[in-house]
C-alpha positions in Angstrom: 33.3 -21.5 -40.8 33.0 -18.5 -43.0 32.3 -16.4 -39.7 35.4 -16.9 -38.5 37.3 -15.6 -41.5 39.0 -12.3 -40.7 37.7 -9.3 -42.5 40.9 -9.1 -44.6 40.8 -12.9 -45.5 36.9 -12.0 -46.3 38.6 -9.1 -48.8 41.0 -11.5 -50.2 38.4 -14.2 -51.1 36.2 -11.8 -52.9 38.8 -9.8 -55.0 41.6 -12.3 -55.3 40.1 -13.5 -58.4 39.2 -10.1 -59.7 43.1 -8.9 -59.0 44.3 -12.1 -60.8 42.0 -11.2 -64.0 43.1 -7.7 -64.2 46.9 -8.3 -63.7 48.0 -8.2 -67.5 51.8 -9.1 -66.9 50.7 -12.3 -65.0 51.7 -15.4 -67.5 48.1 -16.7 -66.0 46.5 -14.2 -68.1 47.9 -15.5 -71.5 46.9 -19.2 -70.2 43.1 -18.3 -70.1 43.4 -16.2 -73.3 43.4 -17.0 -76.9 46.8 -18.3 -78.3 48.5 -15.6 -80.0 50.5 -18.3 -82.4 53.6 -17.7 -84.5 52.4 -16.6 -88.0 51.1 -13.3 -89.3 47.4 -14.9 -89.8 47.5 -16.2 -86.1 48.6 -12.7 -84.9 45.8 -11.1 -87.1 43.0 -13.4 -85.4 44.4 -12.7 -81.9 44.4 -8.8 -82.6 41.1 -9.4 -83.9 39.8 -11.5 -81.0 41.3 -8.4 -78.5 39.6 -5.5 -80.7 36.3 -7.3 -80.4 37.0 -7.9 -76.9 37.5 -4.8 -75.8 34.5 -3.5 -77.9 32.4 -5.7 -75.8 34.1 -4.3 -72.5 33.4 -1.0 -73.6 29.4 -1.8 -74.4 29.2 -3.7 -71.1 30.5 -0.9 -69.0 28.3 1.6 -70.6 25.1 -0.7 -70.4 25.5 -1.7 -67.1 26.7 1.9 -66.1 23.2 3.1 -67.5 21.1 0.2 -65.9 22.9 0.7 -62.3 22.3 4.7 -63.0 18.8 4.4 -63.5 18.1 1.8 -60.5 20.1 4.2 -58.2 18.4 7.7 -59.6 15.0 6.6 -60.5 14.3 4.1 -57.2 10.7 4.9 -55.7 12.8 6.3 -52.8 14.1 9.2 -54.7 11.2 9.4 -57.4 8.0 8.4 -55.8 5.9 9.5 -58.6 6.7 7.1 -62.0 7.3 8.9 -65.1 4.2 8.9 -67.5 6.0 8.6 -70.9 5.5 5.4 -72.9 8.1 5.7 -75.8 10.7 8.0 -77.1 11.4 7.7 -81.0 14.5 9.2 -81.1 16.0 7.3 -78.5 14.6 4.0 -80.1 16.2 5.2 -83.3 19.8 5.9 -81.3 19.6 2.7 -79.9 19.1 0.8 -83.2 21.4 2.8 -85.4 24.3 2.7 -82.9 24.6 -1.1 -82.3 24.3 -1.4 -86.1 27.2 0.8 -86.8 29.2 -0.7 -84.3 28.5 -4.1 -86.2 29.4 -2.5 -89.3 32.6 -1.3 -88.0 33.6 -4.7 -86.4 32.5 -6.5 -89.5 35.4 -4.8 -91.8 38.7 -6.1 -89.8 37.0 -9.3 -89.3 36.2 -9.7 -93.2 39.7 -8.6 -94.1 41.0 -11.4 -91.6 38.8 -14.0 -93.0 39.6 -13.3 -96.7 43.1 -13.7 -95.7 42.7 -17.3 -94.0 40.7 -18.5 -97.0 43.4 -17.0 -99.7 43.4 -20.4 -101.1 46.3 -20.3 -103.6 48.9 -23.1 -104.2 51.8 -23.0 -101.8 55.6 -23.6 -102.3 54.9 -27.1 -100.4 51.4 -28.7 -100.5 50.4 -31.3 -98.4 47.7 -33.5 -98.4 46.3 -34.5 -94.6 43.9 -37.4 -94.2 42.2 -38.4 -91.3 41.9 -41.8 -90.2 40.6 -43.9 -86.9 42.9 -42.5 -85.1 45.8 -41.4 -86.9 46.7 -38.7 -89.5 48.4 -39.2 -93.3 50.6 -36.8 -94.7 51.3 -36.8 -98.6 53.8 -34.4 -99.9 52.5 -33.9 -103.3 55.7 -32.4 -104.8 58.3 -34.9 -103.0 56.0 -38.3 -103.4 56.5 -38.4 -99.7 53.7 -40.6 -97.7 53.7 -41.4 -94.3 51.3 -42.1 -91.0 51.6 -40.1 -87.8 50.7 -42.3 -84.8 50.5 -41.5 -81.3 53.5 -42.0 -79.7 52.5 -42.0 -75.6 53.3 -45.3 -73.9 50.1 -47.1 -73.2 51.4 -47.5 -69.8 50.9 -43.7 -69.2 47.4 -43.8 -70.4 46.4 -46.9 -68.2 48.1 -45.0 -65.2 50.7 -47.6 -64.7 53.4 -45.2 -65.2 53.7 -41.4 -64.3 52.8 -39.2 -67.3 55.1 -37.7 -69.6 55.5 -33.8 -70.2 53.7 -34.2 -73.6 50.9 -36.8 -72.7 48.9 -37.2 -75.8 50.8 -34.7 -77.4 53.7 -36.9 -78.9 53.8 -38.9 -82.5 56.3 -40.8 -83.9 56.2 -38.8 -87.3 55.9 -35.2 -87.3 55.0 -33.0 -89.9 58.4 -31.2 -91.2 58.0 -27.8 -93.0 61.0 -25.3 -93.7 60.5 -21.9 -92.1 59.7 -18.8 -94.4 58.1 -21.2 -97.0 54.0 -21.2 -98.1 52.9 -24.2 -97.0 49.3 -25.6 -98.0 47.3 -27.9 -96.5 44.6 -30.1 -98.4 42.5 -31.8 -95.7 40.1 -34.6 -96.1 39.0 -37.9 -94.1 39.3 -41.5 -95.2 36.5 -42.5 -92.9 34.6 -40.3 -90.3 34.7 -36.5 -89.9 37.8 -35.6 -88.2 39.1 -31.8 -87.6 42.9 -30.9 -87.9 43.8 -28.0 -85.7 46.9 -26.1 -85.2 46.3 -23.1 -82.8 49.7 -21.6 -83.3 49.1 -21.5 -87.1 45.1 -20.2 -86.5 44.3 -23.5 -88.5 41.6 -25.1 -87.8 39.7 -27.3 -90.9 37.3 -30.1 -90.6 38.5 -33.3 -92.6 35.5 -34.4 -94.3 35.4 -37.9 -96.4 34.9 -37.0 -100.0 35.7 -33.4 -99.8 38.8 -31.2 -99.6 39.1 -28.2 -97.0 42.3 -26.1 -97.4 44.4 -24.0 -95.3 48.0 -22.4 -95.5 50.6 -21.0 -93.4 54.0 -19.2 -93.5 56.1 -20.1 -90.4 58.9 -17.8 -89.6 60.1 -19.1 -86.2 61.5 -22.9 -86.0 60.3 -25.1 -83.3 58.0 -27.9 -82.4 54.2 -26.9 -82.6 51.4 -29.3 -81.2 47.6 -29.4 -81.8 45.4 -32.3 -81.9 41.6 -33.4 -83.5 38.9 -31.5 -82.4 36.0 -33.1 -84.2 34.7 -36.2 -82.0 35.5 -39.1 -84.2 35.0 -42.1 -82.1 36.5 -44.2 -79.3 40.3 -43.0 -79.8 39.3 -39.2 -80.7 41.9 -38.1 -77.9 44.7 -40.0 -79.1 45.3 -38.5 -82.6 47.5 -35.5 -81.8 48.8 -33.0 -84.4 52.7 -32.1 -84.4 54.6 -29.7 -86.9 58.2 -29.4 -86.8 59.6 -26.4 -88.4 63.1 -26.5 -89.4 65.5 -24.4 -91.6 65.4 -24.8 -95.3 68.6 -26.6 -95.2 67.5 -29.3 -92.6 64.2 -29.4 -94.5 66.0 -30.6 -97.7 68.0 -33.2 -95.8 64.9 -34.4 -94.2 63.3 -35.2 -97.6 66.5 -37.0 -98.8 66.3 -39.2 -96.2 62.6 -39.9 -96.0 63.1 -40.9 -100.0 66.1 -43.1 -99.2 64.1 -44.4 -96.5 61.1 -45.3 -98.7 63.4 -47.0 -101.3 65.0 -49.2 -98.7 61.4 -50.1 -97.6 60.7 -51.3 -101.3 63.9 -53.5 -101.0 63.0 -55.1 -98.2 60.3 -56.9 -99.8 62.7 -58.9 -101.8 64.4 -60.1 -98.3 64.7 -63.3 -96.8 62.8 -62.6 -93.6 63.4 -64.8 -90.4 60.5 -65.7 -88.2 62.0 -64.0 -85.5 62.5 -60.9 -87.5 59.1 -60.7 -88.6 57.7 -61.3 -85.1 59.7 -58.4 -83.6 58.9 -55.9 -86.4 55.3 -57.1 -86.2 55.0 -56.2 -82.1 56.1 -52.5 -82.9 53.4 -52.4 -85.9 50.8 -54.0 -83.6 51.6 -51.7 -80.7 51.3 -48.6 -83.0 47.9 -49.8 -84.9 46.1 -52.6 -83.4 46.4 -52.4 -79.7 43.8 -49.9 -79.2 41.0 -52.2 -80.1 42.2 -55.6 -80.0 44.4 -54.8 -76.6 47.8 -55.7 -75.6 47.0 -59.4 -74.9 45.0 -59.8 -78.1 41.8 -60.5 -76.3 39.9 -57.3 -77.9 36.9 -55.7 -76.3 33.8 -58.2 -75.7 31.1 -57.2 -78.0 33.0 -54.2 -79.8 36.2 -55.9 -80.9 36.7 -59.4 -81.6 39.7 -61.2 -79.8 42.7 -62.1 -81.8 43.6 -65.1 -79.2 42.1 -68.3 -80.4 40.6 -66.8 -83.7 40.0 -69.5 -86.2 41.2 -67.1 -88.8 44.1 -66.0 -87.3 45.2 -69.4 -86.5 44.5 -71.5 -89.4 43.3 -69.6 -92.6 46.2 -67.4 -93.9 44.4 -66.1 -96.9 41.5 -64.6 -95.2 43.8 -63.1 -92.3 45.5 -61.3 -95.3 42.4 -60.3 -97.0 40.7 -59.1 -93.7 43.7 -56.5 -93.1 43.9 -55.5 -97.0 40.2 -55.0 -97.3 38.8 -54.3 -93.9 35.6 -56.2 -92.7 32.4 -54.8 -94.0 29.9 -54.1 -91.3 32.5 -53.6 -88.6 35.1 -51.4 -87.4 37.5 -53.1 -88.9 39.0 -50.8 -91.6 41.4 -51.4 -94.4 45.2 -51.2 -93.5 46.3 -51.5 -97.3 47.2 -47.9 -97.7 48.3 -47.7 -94.0 51.1 -50.4 -93.7 53.8 -51.3 -96.3 54.2 -54.8 -97.4 56.9 -55.8 -94.8 54.9 -54.4 -92.2 51.5 -56.1 -93.3 53.4 -59.2 -93.2 55.3 -58.5 -90.0 52.0 -57.8 -87.8 49.9 -60.9 -89.3 52.9 -63.0 -88.5 53.2 -61.5 -84.7 49.2 -62.0 -84.2 49.5 -65.6 -85.5 52.8 -66.6 -83.2 51.7 -64.5 -80.3 49.5 -65.1 -77.0 50.0 -68.7 -77.4 48.5 -68.9 -81.0 51.5 -70.7 -82.2 50.7 -73.6 -80.1 47.2 -73.7 -81.1 47.3 -72.9 -84.8 48.9 -74.2 -87.7 52.2 -71.6 -87.2 52.3 -70.7 -90.8 53.8 -67.4 -91.3 53.2 -64.3 -93.9 56.1 -62.8 -95.7 56.1 -59.8 -97.7 56.1 -61.4 -101.0 52.6 -62.9 -100.0 51.1 -59.2 -99.5 52.8 -58.3 -102.9 51.1 -61.1 -104.7 47.7 -60.3 -103.0 48.0 -56.7 -104.6 48.6 -58.1 -108.0 45.5 -57.7 -109.9 43.3 -60.7 -110.4 42.8 -62.2 -113.7 
């Protein structure tokens, strides 16, 4: 079939990729290059990357130029008698010193950029970032704000039941919110396994390691929504823990902080409310969709041999105290983690109630529900 291709088409097949890569005005060029980002540091990193890139290009041209010239000028046809020298001390000194000097000259701007990246001083806003399987927790240390950021992409999209949206696997229910022009310091750690918090537009990528805190900082002058992800393979749902940061004006940020504090106060008041079974079940279904569906599945059947089913489980059906204990403490030796710090008393009670009443469990079990006061009582120090 290749023989049938015209000479002009052959030229296109051979040279189109080269022409594509040599068109710096094309947007496609930037799709394959490093992200320039929106911060001073990210621009420094990009400029350093391009500097080193062009140095490597020049070195490549020189090295391959000498090699191709040597192959051409010193072929057997042109020089039938081979040279008799064995070494050239001056030449060896030159090709040792020159690369050394190039490396030193490249190290100077690289070192300056690294020193700027790791300038670890307190920020105007300090946020602790904690990686969980598989979500992120954010704690605003000055404002006493604490929330989890969960994947928002619908599971029907993930299982190819509906078309995938624009921000497939890149959307969350609670983004990080920071103000423009303020220095934000991130203190990054993990609760279970190693994760990695990556925000390319800020030139931040730090491992989240249990028992250890890595730091990073940024100042963003351009409002907008920026997206990243976990970049350390951390288990089954590694792909389902995106990072979303929303940068807003200082006034909008203060309003957001005020609303989050008011929301936390309302949540504390809800523990005293007399909840109906239907209210708990409805709220619990939403909590289950965010936190439990990945392991225990939509129908509560779990994954055989890995995650146990909730349907027909004796603990779920009949042992209310053990049911609460497992969610609060986790199950040692299994993938079941503690949700004591991840769910409020209301959400904990609601999700337990939902699992005890869903999928036909209400017909097989004792139908006993859990209310927020039960979780409050469980948290009280034992005598």
